[in-house]
C-alpha positions in Angstrom: 0.3 0.2 -0.2 1.3 3.3 -1.0 1.7 6.2 1.6 1.2 9.7 0.3 4.0 11.8 0.3 4.5 15.0 2.6 3.7 17.2 -0.6 0.3 15.5 -1.1 -0.4 16.0 2.5 0.1 19.7 2.4 -1.9 20.4 -0.6 -5.1 18.6 0.9 -5.9 21.8 3.3 -5.7 24.0 0.4 -8.1 22.0 -1.9 -10.6 21.8 0.8 -10.3 25.3 1.5 -11.0 26.1 -2.1 -13.9 24.1 -2.3 -15.5 25.5 0.8 -15.0 29.0 -0.3 -16.8 28.0 -3.6 -19.8 26.4 -1.7 -20.0 29.8 0.2 -19.9 31.9 -2.6 -22.8 30.1 -4.3 -24.8 30.0 -1.3 -24.5 33.9 -0.7 -25.4 34.4 -4.3 -28.7 32.6 -3.7 -29.7 34.3 -0.7 -28.4 37.9 -1.4 -31.3 38.7 -4.1 -34.0 37.6 -1.7 -32.9 39.5 1.1 -32.6 42.8 -1.0 -35.7 42.5 -3.2 -37.9 44.4 -0.6 -41.7 45.1 -0.9 -43.1 46.5 -3.9 -42.7 50.2 -5.2 -45.1 52.9 -3.7 -44.7 55.2 -6.4 -47.8 55.9 -8.3 -48.4 54.1 -11.3 -50.1 55.0 -14.7 -53.9 54.9 -14.2 -55.5 52.6 -17.1 -57.4 55.3 -18.6 -53.8 57.2 -18.8 -52.1 54.2 -20.4 -54.8 53.3 -23.0 -54.4 56.8 -24.8 -51.2 56.6 -26.7 -48.4 59.2 -26.1 -49.1 62.2 -28.3 -52.8 61.1 -29.3 -55.4 63.9 -28.6 -58.4 62.8 -26.5 -62.0 62.9 -27.8 -63.5 66.1 -28.1 -67.1 66.4 -26.5 -67.8 70.0 -27.8 -71.3 70.1 -29.7 -71.0 70.6 -33.3 -72.2 74.1 -34.6 -75.9 74.0 -35.4 -76.6 73.8 -39.2 -77.7 76.9 -40.8 -80.7 76.4 -43.0 -81.7 78.5 -45.8 -84.0 80.9 -45.0 -85.8 84.4 -46.7 -82.7 86.2 -45.4 -80.3 83.7 -46.9 -77.2 84.5 -48.9 -74.7 85.5 -46.2 -71.6 83.4 -45.0 -72.7 82.3 -41.7 -70.5 83.8 -38.8 -69.8 81.6 -35.9 -70.4 82.9 -32.4 -67.5 85.1 -30.7 -64.9 83.3 -28.5 -66.1 85.6 -25.9 -69.3 84.1 -25.5 -69.6 83.1 -21.7 -69.0 79.6 -20.9 -71.9 77.2 -19.7 -72.1 76.8 -16.2 -71.5 73.3 -15.0 -74.6 71.8 -13.2 -74.0 71.6 -9.4 -73.1 67.8 -8.6 -71.0 67.2 -11.5 -68.1 65.7 -9.3 -67.8 68.8 -7.1 -69.7 69.6 -3.7 -72.7 71.5 -4.2 -72.2 75.0 -2.4 -74.7 76.6 0.0 -76.9 79.3 -1.7 -75.1 82.6 -1.8 -76.1 85.5 0.5 -77.8 88.3 -1.2 -75.4 90.9 -2.7 -75.2 94.2 -0.8 -75.5 97.0 -3.0 -72.3 98.9 -3.6 -73.9 102.3 -2.3 -76.1 101.9 0.7 -79.8 102.8 0.0 -79.2 102.4 -3.7 -82.2 101.0 -5.6 -82.3 97.4 -7.3 -81.5 97.3 -11.2 -85.0 97.1 -12.7 -85.7 93.7 -14.4 -85.0 93.7 -18.1 -88.7 92.9 -19.0 -91.9 92.9 -17.4 -92.7 89.6 -15.5 -96.0 89.3 -17.1 -94.2 89.0 -20.5 -92.6 85.6 -19.4 -93.5 82.7 -21.2 -94.9 84.4 -24.3 -94.0 84.9 -27.8 -95.8 88.1 -28.2 -98.0 88.9 -31.4 -99.1 92.1 -30.3 -98.4 95.1 -27.7 -100.9 94.7 -24.8 -102.9 97.6 -24.1 -100.9 99.8 -26.7 -104.1 101.5 -28.3 -104.1 102.4 -31.8 -100.8 102.4 -32.3 -98.7 100.0 -34.5 -95.0 98.6 -34.6 -92.9 98.3 -37.5 -90.3 95.8 -37.6 -87.8 94.9 -39.8 -85.5 91.5 -40.0 -81.6 91.5 -41.0 -80.4 88.3 -42.0 -78.8 88.3 -45.4 -78.0 91.9 -46.9 -78.6 95.3 -46.5 -79.9 96.0 -50.2 -83.4 97.6 -48.9 -81.8 99.3 -45.8 -80.9 102.9 -47.4 -84.7 102.9 -48.8 -86.1 102.3 -45.5 -84.2 104.5 -43.5 -84.8 107.5 -45.9 -88.7 106.4 -45.9 -88.6 106.2 -42.1 -86.9 109.9 -41.6 -89.2 111.6 -44.2 -92.4 110.2 -42.8 -91.2 110.6 -39.4 -91.5 107.2 -37.9 -89.1 105.2 -35.8 -89.0 101.1 -36.2 -87.7 98.1 -34.5 -84.6 96.4 -36.5 -84.1 92.3 -35.5 -80.7 91.9 -36.4 -78.6 88.6 -36.8 -75.3 88.6 -35.4 -74.1 87.5 -38.7 -75.7 90.6 -40.4 -74.6 93.1 -37.7 -70.7 91.5 -38.1 -71.0 92.1 -41.5 -72.7 95.7 -41.7 -71.1 97.6 -39.1 -71.7 101.0 -40.8 -75.4 99.8 -41.4 -75.9 99.3 -37.6 -74.3 102.6 -36.8 -76.8 104.3 -39.4 -80.0 102.5 -37.8 -78.9 103.6 -34.4 -78.2 107.2 -35.4 -81.6 107.6 -37.0 -82.9 107.0 -33.3 -84.5 103.5 -34.1 -84.4 100.6 -31.7 -82.3 97.6 -32.0 -83.3 94.0 -31.4 -81.9 90.3 -31.4 -82.5 87.7 -34.0 -79.8 85.3 -33.2 -76.4 84.7 -34.5 -76.8 82.5 -37.5 -80.7 82.0 -37.8 -81.1 78.4 -36.9 -84.5 76.9 -36.0 -84.5 77.2 -32.1 -86.4 74.2 -31.2 -83.7 71.6 -32.7 -80.9 73.3 -30.4 -79.8 72.3 -27.0 -79.5 74.9 -24.2 -75.7 75.5 -24.5 -76.3 76.2 -28.5 -79.2 78.8 -28.0 -77.0 80.5 -25.4 -74.1 80.6 -28.1 -76.9 81.8 -30.7 -78.4 84.6 -28.2 -75.3 85.7 -26.4 -73.2 85.5 -29.7 -75.4 88.1 -31.6 -75.9 90.3 -28.6 -72.1 90.7 -28.5 -71.7 91.1 -32.4 -74.5 93.9 -32.0 -72.8 95.2 -29.2 -69.6 95.4 -30.9 -70.9 97.3 -34.0 -72.3 99.9 -31.7 -75.9 99.1 -30.9 -77.6 97.2 -27.9 -80.4 94.7 -29.0 -81.6 93.9 -25.1 -84.3 92.6 -24.1 -85.9 92.1 -27.3 -85.5 88.8 -29.3 -87.2 87.1 -32.3 -87.1 83.4 -33.1 -85.9 82.9 -36.6 -88.4 81.4 -38.7 -90.7 81.9 -35.8 -90.1 78.5 -34.6 -90.1 78.3 -31.1 -91.7 76.1 -28.1 -92.2 76.4 -24.1 -88.7 75.2 -23.5 -87.1 77.5 -25.9 -89.1 80.5 -24.9 -88.1 79.6 -21.1 -84.4 79.6 -22.6 -84.5 82.9 -24.2 -86.3 84.5 -21.1 -83.5 83.0 -18.9 -81.0 85.1 -20.9 -82.8 88.3 -20.3 -84.8 88.6 -23.4 -88.6 88.6 -24.1 -89.8 87.1 -27.3 -91.6 89.1 -29.8 -93.3 87.4 -32.8 -95.7 89.4 -35.1 -99.3 90.0 -36.1 -98.9 90.2 -39.8 -96.1 89.0 -42.1 -96.0 91.3 -45.4 -94.3 88.3 -47.2 -92.2 90.6 -49.2 -89.5 88.3 -48.7 -91.0 86.1 -51.2 -90.1 88.5 -54.2 -91.9 88.8 -57.3 -90.5 85.1 -58.1 -92.8 84.3 -55.4 -96.0 85.8 -56.6 -95.6 88.9 -54.1 -95.9 92.6 -55.1 -95.7 95.9 -53.7 -99.5 96.0 -53.8 -99.8 92.8 -51.8 -97.3 93.8 -49.2 -99.8 97.0 -48.6 -102.8 95.1 -48.4 -101.7 92.5 -46.0 -100.7 95.2 -43.7 -104.2 96.8 -44.1 -106.2 93.6 -43.5 -104.1 92.8 -40.6 -104.5 96.2 -38.8 -105.4 96.2 -35.0 -104.2 97.8 -32.2 -100.8 97.2 -30.9 -100.0 95.3 -34.0 -96.7 94.3 -35.0 -95.9 94.3 -39.0 -93.0 92.0 -39.9 -91.0 93.6 -43.0 -87.3 92.4 -44.2 -84.3 94.5 -45.1 -82.5 92.0 -47.4 -83.2 91.6 -51.4 -84.9 88.2 -52.5 -82.0 85.7 -53.4 -83.6 85.0 -56.9 -84.8 87.9 -58.1 -83.1 90.9 -56.2 -86.2 92.8 -55.3 -86.9 94.8 -52.3 -90.7 94.7 -52.1 -90.8 95.7 -48.3 -88.5 98.5 -48.6 -90.5 99.5 -52.1 -94.1 99.2 -50.2 -93.0 101.0 -47.1 -94.4 104.6 -48.2 -97.7 103.3 -49.2 -97.8 101.1 -46.0 -97.2 103.9 -43.8 -99.7 106.0 -45.4 -102.3 103.5 -45.4 -101.8 103.0 -41.6 -102.4 106.7 -41.0 -105.3 106.9 -43.2 -106.9 104.1 -41.1 -106.3 106.3 -37.9 -103.5 104.3 -36.6 -100.2 106.0 -35.0 -96.8 104.3 -34.9 -94.5 103.2 -32.0 -91.3 101.0 -31.4 -91.4 97.8 -29.5 -90.1 99.7 -26.3 -94.0 100.2 -25.7 -93.4 96.5 -24.6 -91.0 97.4 -21.9 -93.1 100.4 -20.7 -91.0 102.9 -22.3 
């Protein structure tokens, strides 16, 4: 049997030590990650909604499309969008926020100062007026402006020569395109009123769109140098209880008409100067409201209301009637 020499015996402890170090290194490599892993990170994670939206991709838009502008007897102008200064619609209470308690009454800036009067008599709320209540034997001549100003010079000249004041219902579109016309109407002492921004049918609009139409026209007319408040006429005469209430809530009283001259139809639509005058005579009544138009017929270019106005005024006076503006509704 061979006996290990002294060199082999000296190498044995070194080999054992090397093996032990390798085993220790393997054990540390297995234990160290488990001890240092720790709890999950507490930093906020991206919400599912945020991760679902790709970076740089715009989110969906919830703004309602502008109402479609329908051709009208006053057609012919490019619609003007409501100004960006239209006040935003207030978010209803409860939309993700606590409901605030009712605000306390505002104290007047000057002690003893009388409160501001309402914009129109409360008795006119909820109505689309076809006559001026209790006005007596007077008539209000009213002129709608939505397309062009073709008949305006003749209308203003006739009203001036006859000593009659009228009420002019302007769309914001018309006012923005004819600021000089607005100035001429105001300088001649006539009353202005609101006829919407772009002349859409109102029963198809939601509350936000109604506000844009009314406030947009108001701002356009104010910018042109006039003030339409608080008189409003629905485009096409299209209204219902909801739209009347919406207009009232914006500080306007709705005014319709007693008789439409139909001059806007033009000769191509079977109208004539005599027909305009005859319709006014047939519709005469105390507090009557006559509807006429400023613009020309888009098909034949006629301005029958402007042409018939001298005969209309003379016929009204011959029947024993005088004239007023729609300020008579406001007690003015």
